[in-house]
N, C-alpha and C positions, 0 to 999 in steps of 0.2 A: 165336180172336179175343180180343184183350184187352178188359177191361171198358171202358176209355176209348174205344177205337175203336168198340165196340158202342154205347155211350151217345151218341157223337158222331153216328153214323149215325141213331140214333133221333131225336136233336135235329133233324137236318137234314130227315129224312123227315116227322116230325110237323108241322114248320113248313109243309109243303106241303099238309097236310090230306088226304093220300091214303095213309096207312099203316094197316095193320091189325095191332094188337099187343095183347098182354095185359100192359100196364105197370101193375102193381098193387102195393098196399101189402103188405109182408111182415108179416102179423099175428102171426106166431110170434116176431118179434124182441122180446126182453125182456132187455136187458143188466143186469148186476148193479148194484144201487143200494143200497150198504151204509149210506149216511148221508143219508136224505132231508132236504131243507132245511126242510120244514114238516110239521106234523102232517097226516095224511091227511084230505083234504077241507076243510081249514081254512086253506089258504094263500091267496096273492093271487089275484084273479080275472083270468083270461086269456081274451081273445076272439080267435078266429082269423077273419079277414075271409072272408065267403062271399057278399058282396053285389056283387062286381065281377068276375064271370065268372072266378074264381080257379082256376088250374090245381091248386092244393093246398088242400085243405079238411080240417077236423077229422075228418070221417067218410070221407074219400077217401084221397088219396095221403099226406096228413099225419096219418093216424090214428096211426101209430107215434110221431110227434112229440107229438101230444096225449096219448097213453097214457103216454109217458115223463114228461111234466110232471105228469100226475095221480099217478103213482107217487111223484113228488117232493113231493106235497102240494098242488099247484096245483089250482084249480078252473077247468076249461077248457070252453069252449063255443064254438060257431060264432056269428058275428054276421052276420045276414042283412039288417040295416038299413043304410041309407046313413049316413055319418058325420055326427053333429050333437052339440051339447052334451048333448042328451037321450040319444042312443044310447050315448055314451061315458061317461055318468055311472055312477060306481060301479066302473069298470074300473081295474085296475092296469096291465095290459099289453095293447096292441093289436098283434096279429101280422098283417101283410099279406104274403102270399106270392104273387107272380106274378099280379097283378091285370091285367085287360084291359078296354078299352072295349067296349061292346056290338058295335060294328062289326067288331071283331077276334076275337070269340068263336069264330067258325067259319072265319075267314080270317086267318091269321097273316102272309100275304105282302103284304097291302095296306098303304097308309100307316096308321100307328098314331096314335090320338088318346089324350089323357089319360084314364085310367080313372076319374079323380075330378073332380068339379066344383070350381069356385073356392070355393064355400061349404063343401064337405067339407074341402078343404085348410086353409081358415081355421079350421075347427072342430078339426081334429086338431092344428094348430100351437098354438092357444090351450090346448087340453087338455094338451099336453106341457109348455108353459111353466109351467102351473099345478101340475105335478107328475106327470103321466102318463108312461108309458114306451111308446115305439114300437119295434117290431121289424120293420124293413122289409127284405124279401128280394126281390131283383130279378134274374132270371136273364138268359139270352141273349135276343136279339130275338124277339118284338116287345115284351118286357116292359120294357126300359129306357125306351122312348118312352112307354109307358103310365104309368110311374111318375115320369117326369122332373119334372113340375111339383110333385108332392108332395115329391120329394127336394130340389128347389131351395129349397123353403121352409125347409129345415134346412141350406142351404149346401152340399149334395152335388150334384156334377155327374156324371151318368152318360154313358158312351159307348154308343151304340146299336149294339153289335157283339159278336162272339164274342171273348173275351179268350184270349190265349195267353201264358203265362209263358215267359220266356226259358229257364228250366231244364227245362221239360217236354219229354219225349221221346215220340215217337210210339208206341212199343211198351210203354210203362209207364203206370200210372195217374197222373193229375195229383195231385200232392201239394205241400203246403207244409210245410217243416220249418224248424228254427231257422236253418240255414245258407242257406235258400232262401226267406226272406220271412215265416216265422211268427215274429211278434215276441214278445219277452219283455215281458209286460204283465199287468195285473190279470186279464184274461180268460184268458190261457193259464196263469197261475199258480194260479188257483182259490183255494179256501179253505184248502187244505193241500197237502202234498207229493203225496198220493195223487190229487189232482185236477189235477196239472200236465198240460198238453197239449204234446206235442213233435212231433206229426205229425198232419195232417188231410188227407183226400182230398177233392177237388172234381171236378166233372164239367162241363167247359166253363165256361159262365157268362159274366158281364160284368165290367167294371171301372168304377170311379168315382174321382173326385178328391174327397177329403174336405176339409172346411173347416179353417181354422186352429184349433188347439186340440183337434182330434179325436185319439183314441188309435188308431193303426193296429193291427190284429190280423193281417191277412194282406196283405202288400205285394208288388207286382210289382217284380222286379229288372231288371238289364240285359237288353237285347234282347227285352223283353216288348212285345207288339203286340196291337192290337185291330183286327179286320176290321170296320170300321164300315159299316153299311148306310144308304144314303140313297135315298129314293124320290121322284122328281119327280111333278108333277101328272099326268103321263101314265102313271104306274105303272112307269116304267123304274127298275131298281135299279142303283145305282152303289155299288161297294165301295171304300173307301179304307182304307189301312193307317195306323193312328195309333199312334205310340209311347206306351206307358203306364208306363214306368219311374217308380216313385215313387207310382203310383196304387194303389188298394187293391181287394181283393175282400172285405175285412172291416174294419170300424172301429166304434168307439163314441164317442158325443158327449154331453156334458152341455149341455142347452138350458134356460135358465131354471132352474126347480125340477125339471125332468124329465130324462129320459134317452132317448137314441136309439141303437139298434144297427142298422147297415146292412151287409148282406151281398149280394154279387153272384152268388150261386149257391144254388139251392134244393134240389137233390137231395142235397147233403151232409147236410142235416138231415132227410131222409126215410129210409125203409128200404123199398126197392122191389125188385121182381124182374120180369124180362121173360121171359114164358113162350114167346113165339114171334112171329115177324114174317113177313109175306108182303107184298111190295111190287111194284107196277108203277109206276115213276116216270120222268117225262120231265124233263130239265133241259138247259140250254144252257151249254156250256163257254165261258169268256170268249174263247178264241181258236179255238174249233172249232164244229162243227155240233151240232144237237140229237141226243141219244142216247137210246135206250130200253134199259133193262136190267131184269132181274128178279132180286131178291135174296130168298132164303128163309133165315131164321135159325131153326133148329129149337129147340123148347123141351125140356121134361124127358123126353119120349119118346126123344130122340136124344142130348142132351148135358147136360141139366139146366138149370134156370133160372139166368139171370145175375142177380147181386145188385149193387145199387149204392146207396150212401148209408151210413147208420150200420151196416148189416148186412154190408157188403162187407169182405173180408179187409183191404184197405188203409185202411178207415175205422173201425178199432177204437176210436179216440179221438174220433171225431166226436160221439158222444153226450155226452161229457164237455164238449166245447166248447160244445155247445148248452146244457147245464145251467149252465156258467159264465156264459154270456151272460145267461141268465134270472136267475141269482143276482145279477148286477150290476144288471140292470134293476130288480129288486125290492128291492135293497139288503139281501139276505140277510145274516145275521150272518157277518162276515168279508169281506164284499164291499160295505161301505157307501161306501167312498171312490170 
């Protein structure tokens, strides 16, 4: 089973809330880092949001993310307070990955509410305009609906659905390369030739329409579509196919004196492994009857753990993309523009 197919199964099954799996951070992942941007422990302060039922946290699935930044000199901590001028004071970068409203913390299938209050959104926007940097990461549903109001504050419009690039094939990992939507820009060029990024792997995710003036990093091409979920008041789910050619799965934006990076996929910046899955799941086919099936995906005792993210064979340059984004957000030497 390909990594992409396995990850898509995990996405779909975890969204039902009835999957048993060991989806965990790969703590052995430590890619080469020959030229740290900052002196150890003396770089910009980075806070990873942990106050909004986040699927990725500094000591959880994003621990490899946090450790990579620490090795690059950043001071990284989790932020367990709601956003306000006081809680954001002294921070250089705020990372928000897959936040959820309390009502969706245990139930991804119900209608999704904003993860952030109006006061929090206003505080973050004001902080960015004054010079702060926001790294907003929003995956497949229900996360786009939870982040929609915050994204709109920066002119970003998310589709609440699973994105599918026109060039992706079912039996290969999802990737963006120079000829398939990975743009030549300051983020993919990095500070020097050895930091150039020519290929990144993603794992499902969402799509968004960036505002005018944004710099696209990963752009959907012809025949790209999003299966957008809409849930009515009675809880009935309707799925609409929305064309997303020209939309992005990654872009950066200058806002006032600050900077914003938006990405529609979270696993690409993780380093995770799936040890095993045992599922009993009921679902309704659009044109058929309810079906019951049992799927067992064995872990290392049978076939070895499946890796996805920065530690996957297809994601060897993902960690460099993450570092380039952070260098741009913090105006590291060579990434000031």
